[in-house]
C-alpha positions as CSV (number, residue, x, y, z in Angstrom):
1,M,8.1,-30.6,-27.9
2,V,8.3,-28.0,-25.1
3,K,9.4,-29.0,-21.7
4,V,7.3,-27.5,-18.8
5,L,9.0,-27.7,-15.4
6,I,6.6,-28.1,-12.4
7,P,7.8,-26.7,-9.0
8,T,7.7,-29.0,-6.0
9,A,4.9,-27.0,-4.4
10,L,2.6,-27.7,-7.4
11,R,3.6,-31.3,-8.3
12,Q,1.0,-32.8,-6.1
13,Y,-1.7,-31.3,-8.4
14,T,-0.4,-33.0,-11.5
15,E,-1.1,-36.5,-12.7
16,G,1.6,-38.8,-11.2
17,Q,3.2,-35.8,-9.3
18,R,5.6,-35.2,-12.2
19,S,8.5,-32.8,-12.1
20,Y,8.0,-31.9,-15.8
21,V,5.6,-32.4,-18.7
22,D,6.3,-32.4,-22.4
23,V,3.8,-30.5,-24.5
24,N,3.4,-30.0,-28.3
25,A,2.3,-26.4,-28.9
26,A,3.2,-23.3,-30.9
27,T,2.8,-20.6,-28.3
28,V,3.1,-20.1,-24.5
29,S,-0.7,-19.7,-24.1
30,E,-1.3,-23.0,-26.0
31,V,1.3,-24.7,-23.7
32,I,-0.5,-23.5,-20.6
33,K,-3.9,-24.3,-22.0
34,E,-2.8,-27.9,-22.7
35,I,-1.2,-28.3,-19.3
36,M,-4.3,-27.0,-17.5
37,H,-6.6,-29.2,-19.6
38,S,-4.8,-32.4,-18.7
39,N,-4.2,-31.3,-15.0
40,Q,-7.5,-29.8,-13.7
41,K,-6.3,-29.7,-10.1
42,L,-3.2,-27.7,-11.2
43,A,-5.4,-25.3,-13.1
44,K,-7.1,-24.1,-9.9
45,H,-3.7,-23.0,-8.5
46,I,-2.4,-21.4,-11.8
47,L,-5.5,-19.7,-13.2
48,D,-8.1,-17.5,-11.7
49,E,-11.9,-17.7,-12.2
50,Q,-11.6,-15.9,-15.5
51,G,-8.9,-18.3,-16.8
52,N,-6.1,-15.7,-16.4
53,L,-2.7,-16.4,-14.9
54,R,-2.8,-15.6,-11.2
55,N,-0.7,-12.7,-10.0
56,F,1.4,-14.8,-7.7
57,V,2.5,-17.2,-10.5
58,N,5.2,-16.3,-13.0
59,I,6.0,-18.0,-16.3
60,F,9.5,-18.0,-17.6
61,L,10.4,-19.0,-21.2
62,N,13.8,-20.5,-21.0
63,D,15.3,-17.9,-18.6
64,E,13.2,-14.9,-19.6
65,D,10.3,-13.5,-17.5
66,I,7.5,-13.0,-20.1
67,R,4.9,-11.5,-17.8
68,Y,5.3,-7.9,-18.9
69,L,5.4,-8.6,-22.7
70,Q,1.8,-7.3,-22.8
71,G,-0.3,-8.1,-25.9
72,Q,2.3,-10.4,-27.4
73,E,1.5,-14.0,-28.2
74,T,4.9,-15.5,-27.4
75,K,5.9,-18.3,-29.7
76,V,7.8,-21.3,-28.6
77,S,10.1,-23.7,-30.4
78,D,11.0,-27.3,-30.2
79,G,13.4,-27.8,-27.2
80,D,12.3,-24.7,-25.3
81,T,11.8,-24.9,-21.6
82,I,8.9,-23.2,-19.7
83,R,9.1,-22.9,-15.9
84,I,6.2,-22.2,-13.7
85,V,7.4,-20.2,-10.6
86,P,4.8,-19.5,-7.9
87,A,5.5,-17.4,-4.8
88,I,6.7,-19.7,-1.9
89,A,5.9,-16.8,1.6
90,G,23.8,-4.0,-10.6
91,G,24.5,-1.7,-8.0
92,S,26.5,-1.4,-4.9
93,L,26.2,0.3,-1.6
94,A,29.9,0.3,-0.9
95,S,30.1,4.0,-1.8
96,N,27.6,4.8,1.0
97,L,29.9,3.2,3.7
98,D,32.5,5.4,5.3
99,E,35.2,2.8,6.3
100,R,37.4,5.7,7.5
101,K,35.3,5.7,10.7
102,V,36.5,2.2,11.7
103,S,39.8,0.7,12.3
104,I,41.1,-2.9,12.3
105,S,42.8,-4.0,15.5
106,P,46.0,-6.1,15.4
107,R,44.0,-9.1,16.7
108,E,41.5,-8.6,13.9
109,Y,44.4,-8.7,11.3
110,R,44.9,-12.3,12.3
111,R,41.2,-13.2,12.4
112,Y,40.5,-11.7,9.0
113,G,43.9,-12.6,7.4
114,R,42.4,-14.7,4.6
115,H,40.1,-11.8,3.7
116,L,42.9,-9.2,3.8
117,I,45.0,-11.1,1.2
118,I,42.2,-11.1,-1.3
119,P,42.8,-8.2,-3.7
120,D,39.0,-7.5,-4.0
121,V,38.7,-7.3,-0.2
122,G,41.9,-6.1,1.4
123,M,42.0,-3.6,4.3
124,S,39.5,-1.2,2.8
125,G,37.0,-4.0,2.1
126,Q,37.4,-5.3,5.7
127,R,36.8,-1.8,7.0
128,R,33.7,-1.6,4.9
129,L,32.4,-4.8,6.4
130,K,33.1,-3.5,9.9
131,A,31.4,-0.2,9.0
132,A,28.3,-2.0,7.6
133,K,25.0,-2.5,9.4
134,V,22.9,-5.5,8.4
135,L,19.4,-6.3,9.6
136,I,18.2,-9.9,9.5
137,I,14.5,-10.5,9.7
138,G,13.9,-13.9,11.2
139,T,16.4,-15.9,13.1
140,G,15.2,-19.3,11.9
141,G,16.3,-21.6,9.1
142,L,17.6,-18.8,6.8
143,G,18.6,-16.4,9.5
144,S,20.8,-18.9,11.4
145,P,23.4,-19.6,8.6
146,S,23.3,-16.1,7.2
147,S,23.8,-14.4,10.6
148,L,26.6,-16.8,11.6
149,Y,28.6,-16.2,8.4
150,L,28.0,-12.5,8.4
151,A,29.2,-12.3,12.0
152,A,32.2,-14.5,11.1
153,A,33.0,-12.3,8.1
154,G,33.2,-9.2,10.4
155,V,30.1,-7.3,9.6
156,G,30.3,-4.6,12.3
157,T,26.6,-4.4,13.3
158,I,24.0,-7.1,12.9
159,G,20.4,-6.5,13.8
160,L,18.1,-9.5,14.6
161,I,14.3,-9.2,14.6
162,D,12.2,-12.1,15.8
163,F,9.7,-12.7,18.6
164,D,9.6,-16.4,18.6
165,V,11.0,-18.9,21.1
166,I,13.0,-22.0,20.2
167,D,11.0,-25.2,19.7
168,E,12.2,-28.8,19.2
169,T,10.9,-28.7,15.7
170,N,13.4,-25.9,14.9
171,L,16.5,-27.9,15.6
172,H,16.8,-30.0,12.4
173,R,17.5,-26.8,10.4
174,Q,18.1,-23.8,12.7
175,I,21.7,-24.4,13.4
176,L,22.2,-21.6,15.9
177,Y,20.3,-23.6,18.5
178,T,20.7,-26.8,20.5
179,E,18.4,-28.8,22.8
180,R,19.5,-26.8,25.8
181,D,18.0,-23.7,24.1
182,V,14.5,-25.1,23.7
183,G,12.0,-22.6,25.2
184,R,14.4,-19.6,25.1
185,S,14.1,-16.4,23.1
186,K,15.5,-16.8,19.6
187,V,17.0,-13.4,19.3
188,E,18.7,-13.4,22.7
189,T,20.0,-16.9,22.2
190,A,21.2,-16.0,18.7
191,K,23.0,-12.9,20.1
192,E,24.9,-15.0,22.6
193,K,26.0,-17.5,19.9
194,L,27.0,-14.8,17.4
195,I,29.1,-12.9,20.0
196,Q,30.8,-16.2,20.9
197,A,31.6,-16.6,17.2
198,N,33.0,-13.1,16.9
199,P,33.2,-10.8,19.9
200,N,34.1,-7.9,17.6
201,V,30.6,-7.7,16.2
202,T,27.8,-5.6,17.7
203,I,24.4,-7.4,17.9
204,K,21.2,-5.5,18.3
205,T,18.0,-7.4,19.0
206,Y,14.3,-6.5,18.4
207,E,12.1,-9.1,20.1
208,E,8.9,-7.8,18.5
209,P,6.9,-8.4,15.4
210,L,7.8,-6.4,12.4
211,T,4.8,-4.1,11.6
212,S,3.9,-1.1,9.5
213,E,4.3,1.0,12.6
214,N,8.0,0.1,13.4
215,A,9.5,-1.1,10.1
216,L,10.7,2.2,8.7
217,E,12.1,3.3,12.0
218,I,14.0,0.0,12.4
219,F,15.2,-0.3,8.7
220,K,16.6,3.3,8.4
221,G,19.5,2.4,10.7
222,Y,20.8,-0.4,8.4
223,D,22.5,-0.6,5.1
224,V,21.2,-4.0,3.9
225,I,18.0,-5.9,4.8
226,V,18.1,-9.7,4.8
227,D,14.7,-11.2,4.4
228,G,14.6,-14.6,6.2
229,T,10.8,-14.5,6.9
230,D,8.3,-17.3,6.4
231,N,5.0,-15.5,5.7
232,F,3.7,-13.3,2.9
233,P,2.5,-10.2,4.9
234,T,6.1,-9.7,6.3
235,R,7.6,-10.2,2.9
236,Y,5.5,-7.5,1.3
237,L,6.0,-5.2,4.3
238,T,9.8,-5.8,4.0
239,N,9.7,-5.1,0.3
240,D,7.7,-1.9,0.5
241,A,9.8,-0.5,3.4
242,C,13.0,-1.2,1.5
243,V,11.7,0.5,-1.7
244,M,10.6,3.6,0.3
245,L,14.0,3.8,2.1
246,G,16.1,2.8,-0.9
247,K,17.5,-0.2,0.9
248,P,18.6,-3.4,-0.9
249,N,16.5,-6.4,0.1
250,V,18.4,-9.7,0.1
251,Y,15.6,-12.2,-0.4
252,A,15.2,-16.0,-0.1
253,S,12.5,-18.5,0.4
254,I,12.5,-22.3,1.0
255,F,10.0,-25.1,0.6
256,R,10.6,-28.9,0.9
257,F,13.5,-29.4,-1.6
258,E,13.5,-26.1,-3.4
259,G,14.9,-22.6,-2.6
260,Q,14.8,-19.2,-4.3
261,A,17.2,-16.3,-3.8
262,T,17.6,-12.8,-5.3
263,V,18.4,-9.2,-4.5
264,F,15.6,-6.7,-4.8
265,D,16.9,-3.2,-5.3
266,A,14.3,-0.9,-6.8
267,K,17.0,1.7,-7.7
268,N,18.7,-0.7,-10.0
269,G,16.1,-3.4,-10.8
270,P,12.8,-5.0,-9.9
271,C,11.3,-5.4,-6.4
272,Y,9.3,-8.2,-4.9
273,R,6.0,-6.8,-6.1
274,C,7.4,-6.9,-9.7
275,L,7.9,-10.6,-9.3
276,Y,4.7,-11.3,-7.4
277,P,2.2,-8.4,-7.7
278,R,-0.3,-10.1,-5.4
279,P,0.0,-12.8,-2.7
280,P,-1.6,-16.2,-3.1
281,P,-5.0,-16.7,-1.3
282,P,-4.5,-17.7,2.4
283,G,-4.0,-21.4,2.7
284,L,-3.2,-22.1,-0.9
285,V,0.6,-22.2,-0.5
286,P,1.5,-24.3,2.6
287,S,4.0,-23.0,5.1
288,C,7.1,-25.0,6.0
289,A,5.2,-26.1,9.2
290,E,2.5,-27.6,7.0
291,G,4.5,-28.6,3.9
292,G,7.9,-29.4,5.5
293,V,11.5,-28.4,4.5
294,L,14.6,-30.5,4.1
295,G,16.8,-29.6,7.1
296,V,20.0,-28.8,5.1
297,L,18.2,-26.7,2.5
298,P,18.1,-23.4,4.4
299,G,21.8,-23.8,5.2
300,L,22.7,-23.5,1.5
301,V,20.1,-20.8,0.7
302,G,21.0,-18.8,3.8
303,L,24.7,-18.8,2.7
304,I,23.6,-17.4,-0.7
305,Q,22.0,-14.6,1.2
306,A,25.1,-14.0,3.2
307,T,27.3,-14.1,0.1
308,E,25.1,-11.5,-1.7
309,T,25.1,-9.3,1.4
310,V,28.9,-9.3,1.6
311,K,29.2,-8.6,-2.2
312,L,26.9,-5.6,-1.8
313,I,28.9,-4.2,1.1
314,L,32.2,-4.7,-0.7
315,G,30.9,-3.5,-4.0
316,V,32.4,-6.5,-5.9
317,G,31.0,-9.0,-8.3
318,E,27.5,-9.0,-9.9
319,P,24.7,-9.0,-7.4
320,L,21.5,-11.1,-8.0
321,I,19.6,-8.0,-9.0
322,G,17.1,-8.8,-11.7
323,R,18.1,-12.5,-11.5
324,L,16.2,-15.1,-9.5
325,L,18.3,-18.1,-8.5
326,V,16.2,-21.3,-8.2
327,Y,17.7,-24.3,-6.5
328,D,16.4,-27.8,-6.7
329,A,18.1,-30.0,-4.1
330,L,16.7,-33.3,-5.5
331,A,18.3,-32.6,-8.9
332,M,21.3,-30.7,-7.3
333,K,20.7,-28.0,-9.9
334,F,20.7,-24.2,-10.0
335,D,18.7,-22.3,-12.6
336,E,18.9,-18.5,-13.1
337,L,15.8,-16.7,-14.3
338,K,15.7,-13.1,-15.4
339,I,13.2,-10.8,-13.6
340,R,11.7,-7.9,-15.4
341,K,10.9,-4.6,-13.6
342,N,7.2,-3.9,-13.8
343,P,6.7,-0.4,-15.3
344,K,3.4,-0.2,-13.5
345,C,4.5,-1.6,-10.2
346,P,2.4,0.0,-7.5
347,V,5.4,0.6,-5.2
348,C,8.6,1.0,-7.3
349,S,7.5,2.5,-10.6
350,K,7.9,6.1,-11.5
351,N,4.3,6.8,-10.4
352,P,3.8,4.5,-7.4
353,Q,0.3,4.1,-6.0
354,I,1.6,2.9,-2.6
355,T,3.6,5.6,-0.9
356,K,3.2,4.6,2.7
357,L,3.0,1.3,4.5
358,I,-0.4,-0.4,4.6
359,D,-2.1,-3.2,6.5
360,Y,-0.3,-6.2,5.2
361,Q,-2.4,-8.7,7.0
362,E,-5.4,-7.3,5.2
363,F,-3.6,-7.1,1.9
364,C,-2.7,-10.8,2.1
365,G,-6.2,-11.7,3.2
366,V,-4.9,-13.1,6.5
367,Q,-7.7,-13.6,9.0
368,K,-7.8,-15.1,12.4
369,E,-8.8,-18.7,12.4
370,P,-12.6,-18.9,12.3
371,E,-14.3,-19.1,15.6
372,V,-15.9,-22.6,15.4
373,A,-17.3,-25.1,17.7
374,S,-14.4,-27.0,19.3
375,V,-13.6,-29.8,21.7
376,M,-10.5,-30.2,23.9
377,P,-8.5,-33.5,23.6
378,K,-9.5,-34.8,27.1
379,Q,-13.1,-34.1,26.5
380,L,-13.1,-35.9,23.2
381,A,-11.3,-38.9,24.8
382,Q,-14.1,-39.0,27.4
383,E,-16.8,-38.9,24.8
384,L,-15.2,-41.7,22.8
385,S,-14.7,-43.8,25.9
386,S,-18.4,-43.4,26.8
387,G,-19.3,-45.0,23.5
388,K,-20.5,-41.9,21.7
389,K,-20.4,-42.4,18.0
390,I,-18.1,-39.8,16.5
391,L,-16.5,-39.6,13.1
392,L,-12.9,-38.4,13.4
393,L,-12.1,-36.5,10.3
394,D,-8.3,-36.2,9.6
395,V,-7.7,-33.3,7.2
396,R,-3.9,-33.6,7.1
397,E,-1.8,-34.9,4.2
398,P,-1.2,-38.7,3.7
399,H,2.5,-38.5,4.6
400,E,1.6,-36.9,7.9
401,V,-0.7,-39.9,8.7
402,E,2.4,-42.2,8.4
403,I,3.9,-40.3,11.3
404,A,0.9,-40.5,13.7
405,K,-2.8,-40.9,13.6
406,I,-5.8,-41.3,15.9
407,E,-7.1,-44.8,15.3
408,G,-10.4,-45.0,13.4
409,S,-10.0,-41.7,11.6
410,K,-11.2,-41.0,8.1
411,L,-8.6,-39.1,6.0
412,I,-9.7,-36.4,3.7
413,P,-6.9,-33.8,3.1
414,L,-8.2,-30.2,3.4
415,G,-7.4,-29.5,-0.2
416,E,-9.7,-32.4,-1.3
417,L,-12.5,-31.7,1.1
418,A,-14.7,-29.6,-1.3
419,E,-14.7,-32.4,-3.9
420,R,-15.1,-35.2,-1.4
421,V,-17.7,-33.7,0.9
422,N,-20.3,-36.2,-0.4
423,E,-18.4,-38.9,1.6
424,L,-19.6,-37.3,4.8
425,D,-23.1,-37.4,6.3
426,T,-24.7,-34.2,7.8
427,A,-26.4,-36.4,10.4
428,D,-23.1,-37.6,11.9
429,E,-21.2,-36.2,14.8
430,I,-17.9,-35.1,13.3
431,V,-14.7,-34.0,14.9
432,A,-12.1,-32.6,12.5
433,Y,-8.4,-32.6,13.4
434,C,-5.0,-31.7,11.8
435,H,-1.5,-31.2,13.2
436,V,-2.2,-28.3,15.6
437,G,-5.7,-27.2,14.8
438,G,-5.5,-24.5,12.1
439,R,-6.4,-26.5,9.0
440,S,-9.2,-28.4,10.9
441,A,-10.6,-25.1,12.0
442,R,-11.0,-24.1,8.4
443,A,-12.4,-27.5,7.5
444,T,-15.0,-27.1,10.4
445,D,-15.9,-23.6,9.2
446,F,-16.3,-24.9,5.6
447,L,-18.5,-27.9,6.6
448,R,-20.7,-25.8,8.8
449,S,-21.3,-23.4,5.9
450,L,-22.6,-26.4,4.0
451,G,-25.1,-27.4,6.7
452,F,-23.0,-29.8,8.8
453,K,-24.3,-28.7,12.3
454,K,-22.6,-31.4,14.3
455,V,-19.0,-30.8,13.3
456,R,-16.4,-29.6,15.8
457,N,-12.7,-28.8,15.7
458,L,-10.2,-30.7,17.9
459,E,-8.3,-27.9,19.7
460,G,-4.5,-28.4,19.4
461,G,-4.9,-31.1,16.8
462,I,-3.1,-34.4,17.0
463,E,-0.3,-32.5,18.8
464,G,-2.6,-31.7,21.7
465,W,-4.0,-35.3,21.6
466,S,-0.5,-36.7,22.0
467,V,0.4,-34.3,24.9
468,E,-2.9,-34.7,26.8
469,V,-4.3,-38.1,25.9
470,D,-1.9,-40.5,24.2
471,P,1.8,-39.8,24.8
472,S,2.7,-42.9,22.7
473,L,1.9,-41.0,19.5
474,P,5.0,-39.4,17.9
475,R,5.0,-35.6,17.9
476,Y,6.4,-33.8,14.9
């Protein structure tokens, strides 16, 4: 029997939401075929219309990436493990750092004393840390712990790029911030906290989106790029800019109870596009805002990023280049998977097709939410109070309904809408809603394309309803 491990993000599409499935087969393709046959919902997320493995899904046999073993029918043996790894959004740079340009003050001797007595760090290593410049993209769940520890370790210059403000929903995982900080700029608040942690560190802030127009200019002033982003366009942009500038990209991603971490360094190994040549279709992979994340998870994964960054700067140990570290918090288990360099990678191969930054929103298929007929919460409340017959269609997930719901709603999660549309009547007045309005806008657009002329989207979702109509409903 071959054991097939199913990642958290895809377990909901298997019978019984199982974490693994045992399959009796002779080859990898037979294993996948058997899994897809018995889990039709999962098949839609793993295979494309032609039945081929999607570009944003990798298959590992034991710990080997077999994607680029072209034309080979890979055999499996009893006891083998196959892992499905979808996208979730050697070498050292020490020689590039001139530690002679910096000095360690008497006060810093005391601060970094436990570093200085480590033979692999010592005075020269601490000077390298002080000479280094690290850019952290995103100051949220991953950026909070990584920036704190890099500042504490004495990294001389830390750049922070983020244009978000602090929200209450950030506080369970973004440990840089407190309730007093709600509504404030993330990068400016983070700068204050990091300087309080170590006044010897220089903090540069970029309160702006990272784009194809500014990425190369910003990146070129840093030695290491730490990717703490939460969306696919920025991940591909970060990867391509790092490849073009020859910068190491310390990558991580988190979702619910699982995390991934690696170091992409195209000069010495694969890049992000080697692992995931194409992004998943918009809406297929939920964000943390839609799917959730365990509050302590980014702390551990962000610390892995900080550790890999320090190793790169010091030139010690074995970086996670060509190795994907996968962490399962529920099992408290780490797995290491080998990543192969794609010889035909469009950005990091010997003959790249992508030689300049592109439109990454377009590349990832990201579009603005469809312009659909909508209704504001107060207006909907008035219509319901007047006795108007309206079907409230909740397109969230069942576990979200346990938090809060508008009484009398019918639940059809967005992912099930296409196959359950026969439960709705085109003659009915329908108002679709979700958490904040994005998923329900897509549901409204989909239903209107099928001939539902009387369907509207609740602007702001149940969040807006709680703020404007029913404050007794919990907000999340």
